[in-house]
N, C-alpha and C positions, 0 to 999 in steps of 0.2 A: 154572495152577499158579503159586504164588508162588516156589517153589524147585523146580528140576528138576536132579537129579544122576544121571549115567549113568557107571558104571564109574570113579569118581573115585579116583585113587591118588596117594600122595605118598611118595617114597623119599628118604631121606637116606643116600647111599652104600648100604651093604648093609642098612640098617634100613628096614623098611616101616612107615611111620607110619599110613597109611590104605591099605586094600587093596580096590580095586574096589567102592567104596560106590555104591549106587544108592538113590535116595529121591525121592519126590514129596511136596511140602507144599502142599496146596490153600489158597486164600485163606480167611481166617476161622478158621483152625485154630491151635492152639498145640502146638508140639513142643519137646522138650528132648533134649539129648544127654547120655546117662548112661553111665558106665563108670569103671573104675579109672584111676589115674594111668598115663599113657603109652598109653592106648588110642586116641588120635587125635582126641579131641574138639576141642581147641584148634587142631590142625592143620586140621581140617575147617572150622572157623569162619574161620581165616586164609585158606583157599582161597576160601571163599564171599564174603569181603570184599575179595579182591584183594591181600591182604598176602603171600600165598605162591602161587606158580604150581604147578598140579598136574603130576605126572610124566606122568600119562595120564588119560584120561576127560574129561568135560565137565560144566559146571554153568551154570545161569542162575539169577539172582536178580532178580525183577521184570522178567524178559525180557532182562536184561543179562548178558553173559558177563563175570564178574569177572576172568578172565585177560587179556582184551583191553581192558576198560574199567573198571579198578578205581575210578577217580574217580567214574564214573557210578553204580556200585553204592553206594559210600560216601556219595555225596551224597543218596541216597534212603533210607538206613536208619541206625539208631543201634545201637551196641553198648555193652553195659554189662559190662565185663570183671570177673572175680572180684576181681582185685587191680589197681589202677591207682594209681600214685604220681605226682603232678605233680612236675616238676623242683623240687628243694629250693631252687634259687637264684631262683625266681620267687615273688612274692607271689601271693595269691589273685586280686587284681585283674589283675596281669600275666598270669597263667595264663588268665583269662577273655578278656582282649584277644587273647592269642596264638591260642587256639583259635578265637575269633570271626574273626580275620583269615584263618586257614587255611580255614575253612569259608565265608568270604564272608558272614558273618552281620551283619545290621544291628542297631544298638542295643547292641552289647556294650560300647562305650566308656562309654555312659551307665550301663549296668547295673554296670559295674566301678567307676564313681565313686559309686554309690549307697551 
């Protein structure tokens, strides 16, 4: 399985954002999360990418636990958020260099100068 989720929950105080989600995503398949605003889609993605720690339950992505190795998960996948705004104080070239340096990517300086 590419993604394995067992009983994953996330609470923010008294608010339950994700409630005991279990899901398997086999390799070679395409899945989407669908639901109304506030149904836990973004929270689930944040837990799967190590950006938020689950309140309970477990998950693995590509065999890696995002709660214990968030950098390991993020180094092996890409995320295209619905809305992403680069910092307004950076030029496009500076933004490319910044992201390249964080991700330890080679060639971003040359690409930024292109």
